C-alpha positions, 0 to 999 in steps of 0.5 A: 566543508565544500559549498554544495551549491557553488554550481547548479544545486542538483550536480553530482558534486553537490549531491555527493557533498550533501549525501556524504554529510547526511550519512555522516550525521546518521552515523551510516557508511556510504555505499557505492550503490547509494551514491549511484542511485543519488546521482541517477535521481538528480539527473532524472529530475534535472533532465526530466526523464523517469527513472526506475531504480532497484535498490536492494535491502541495505542500500540506504535508498531513502537518503539516496532519493531525499538528498537530490529531492532537497536539492531540486529547485522545485517542490518534490513529492515522496509517496510510500505504500505503508505507514512504517516507511512514512513514519521512518522518513518523517520521524527519523530520516528527514529530521536528521538529514535536515540537521545535517544540511542546516546552513547549506546555502541553496538548500531548502529543507522544509518538508511536510506530511500530507495524508487524506482528510480521514486520516485526521481527527475532525474538531467539528465532529468531536465538538458538535457532532452531527444531528444524525449521530445515534445517541450521546457518548457520555456516562459510558464505561471505559473499554466499551466503543463509546469509552474508547471514542471519548478517549479519542476525543480527549486526545484530539483536544490535547492535540489541538491545544498543544499544536499537535497534528491530530494524525490517526497514527499518533492517536490511542489505539483504536478500531476503524469503527472507533476512529470513524466517530471522530473523523470525516471523509472529504465529502462529509468535511464542511470545508474551512470557510464554513467550519467554525473550527476551520482555522484550527482544523488539523487537515487544513493546518497540514495543507498549509504546512505542505504549501509552505514546504519544499518536500511533501511526503504522502502515500500512493493512494492520495497521489492517485487521487490527486493525479490520476482522479483529478481531485486536487489533494497536493499543492503543485509539484514538479517531481515525485519519488515513489518509494515501494513502487512495486505496490503502486499498481495495486494501490492505485487500483485500490484507490480507483475501486468502488463497492456498493451494497443494499445497506449503503443505498438504504442508509443513504435513503434513511438519512435523507428522509430528514432533509428531503420530501419523503417521496424521493427517499422512499424511492431510493429505499425501494431501489435498495430492495430491488438491488438486494433482490437482483443480488440474490438472483446472481451468482458471485464472481465477475460479470462480463455481461451484467444480468438483466435484473441486476442492470435494471436494479443498478439503473434504478438506484442510479436514477433514484439517487439522482432524483434524491440529490436534486431534492436536497436543499441548496446551501450557499457557497462558502464565504457567501456571507448572510450568516448562515450556519453550515448543516453538517447533517445535511452535508453528510447525508447528501454526500452518502447519496452522491457516493451511492449515485457515483457508484451505481452510475459507474456500475450500470454503465458496464464500461469495457474499461472496468471490471465488475463482480460480486463477492460471495459474502460470509455469515458476518459480511453481506455480498457486495458489488465491486468495480475496478479499472481493468488496467491502470497504466493508461491513466498513469501514463496520461495523467502522471507520467506525462506531466511530472518527472517520476522516480520509482524505486524498490528492492524488487522492480526487476522481475524475470531479470528485467525492468520490462514487466513493471515498466509496462504496468506503469505505462512506460513502453519498452522502446522509450527506454534509454541508458543513463546519461544518454539523454532523450527528447521528451515529447507528448508521445515519448516518455523516456525512462532509465532502468538502473540496478544499484545492487545490494551490499549483501553477499547473498550467495554467501549469506543465503541458501535458496532451497527448492523442495524438488522431491515434494508432489506439486501443491494441490487444491486441498491445502498442505498434504502430509508430505508438505507438513513432514517437510515443514516439521524437518526444516523447523526442528533443524532450525530449532524454531527461528522460522517465518512461514509464508503461506498462500492461505490462512487455512494453510498457515493454521494447519501448519501451526497446529502440525508444529505444535503437536510434533514440536511442542518444546517450541512456541508456534505463533499463527497470524490472528492469535494477536496483533501483528506488532505483538506477534513480531515483538514475541518472535524477536524475543524468543529465538525458538519461535515459528511465526506463521502467516499470510500476505501482510507478513510477506511484505511487511516484516523486518526482522534482522538477526538470528531471530529469523534464519528460516523462511518457508514459502509453501507454494508459488503465490500465483493469483487465485484462478477465481480472482475477478480482476486478475482473471480479467486482466489475464484475458485482456492481455491474451486478446491483445496478442500478449501472454496473459499468464506470464504478464499478469499471473507469473508477474504477480507471483514473481513479485510476491516471491521476491518480497517473501524471500527478501524477509531473510536477509535484512543485514550484512550479518544474517545468514539462513535459508529460503525453503520453497515447497513448491516443486514447480519452481525447479520443474516448470518452464516459467520457473526460470523467470521467477527464479531470475526475479529472486535475490541471488542466493546459493541454490540447492534441491538437497533436503539433507544439506539444508537440514545440516546447514540450519543445524550449524546455524542454530548452533552458532545463534546469538541470543537476541537483545 
């Protein structure tokens, strides 16, 4: 085998050589688009420009960026949106790639996975708890919450004994509430120097591995906290690859969103009573009551201007939280000597007050850069105040893109047939775009970027039909009507099951499931919520005569190749809800800036979800089927062409009879799943 490092490590020859060895070791087939992408990624890292690369399903994009990342001379971070992809990279792709390149001179194949601290079990909390724990979890029946927590504690001790990672993903099945009993946030953590178990701490060991590794695999949220919020979480790196980049804006927004309820303030006050004078804690508790009264007097929705009563209540929460913080006893710095033992209860309580102060201060400021709203709440979940950034492209540009070379990749980055909408949402300007290989000078004000579509190995025009039910009435506010239910039943009947239904609301999914159960009782019809998603997906795969109906997590998270899924139904164009506070605020801001808010925000959001939903159908070169969109606006509205240009290039039709015939033929020749 030629030496891949006879020239500079990231030259095209070196990239092709290592990629070929990796594909061969993985038992795969090298694809033109994969080679093209790998070379473009290497060039972006070497020349320090940004790259947006659309790589359709089946391209093998993971290897196409992992190979140049390992060949790059300095550390590279890979950030994913989903745990599924992170797991695939760490458990499958990277170990095999490392094995393939083993012994190649100049290739640093060390890698590590790094997550937020709360994703690791905390040995201090498990072994000593905190003084504020409510009762000991002993002598409890299995199956209860306490029994599950004991199981998690036992698992964590075995992980520590056998040098495991202590990661939540590897833990026994549990709920969010149960996991919180064995983990801590970064605020609650005592720090390695203070903690008696610091040397064996799972999170600290993960950080040490990351510091010793050339490649770090993490998630969008941790990347955002590290780069944009300025909280150091990741060791210094030179370049970053963002996979599933279509979700980056949403994840960055989520990481920068804060929430506050009166219960949060009350809890912080109650915990503070054990560590500060009663007066400060009582004042914070009274501020919580003021906040509850103000929220009850306010109407749910976005606050373009804070109501006076709510503004006063938030200011009082902010001020009393600040006073309470100043009353906490000071702990000596970590490593300060004197034999002082850390007080985890005090640290946790102080962290809760700090969170309340930070959030109340941000909300009371009522900055034009933020959007503030109140959720309506339900019988079980009380209303809560939320604050999120109006836009994230500015911080993205200033704090990530300006400092690092960034590669952004996904199967859906071209919306309306162009990279512009996604590039703009990330902070890259149209005038900065350059052609591959052309080169451009990078300065403080100019961030050159390249957009590259390497296509897909699939023949969408031959493998899939894009059917728009033009004859149906436009969707109404009241959910699915009789015409839509008739259409769904006819399509599902022709396909004999094998249907994935993607709906804009849980109510619509349940209504469709109920109708199909009544009309086609010989089929198995599952609705999201009937069981956990992995169980539903397993049943969907095992029984070909099954329909699975659900909402957003199915639009983006289900990968079911083969004859199991031959029909994907999309009930309506997935525009954001008109009363969505953040989306409506962003749309108004775009209009005010002289743009087209509907196209820049609502249509772009819809195009992205439509492309993701339609992409559930063709997952391999052998897949065949129909994507049926029941919203006639895709064929009749002016914005329809923008949306259709965002979809895989399947054969288009509006003929319902033709589609039913095609589904019957596919059903007749479908193989039995294995």
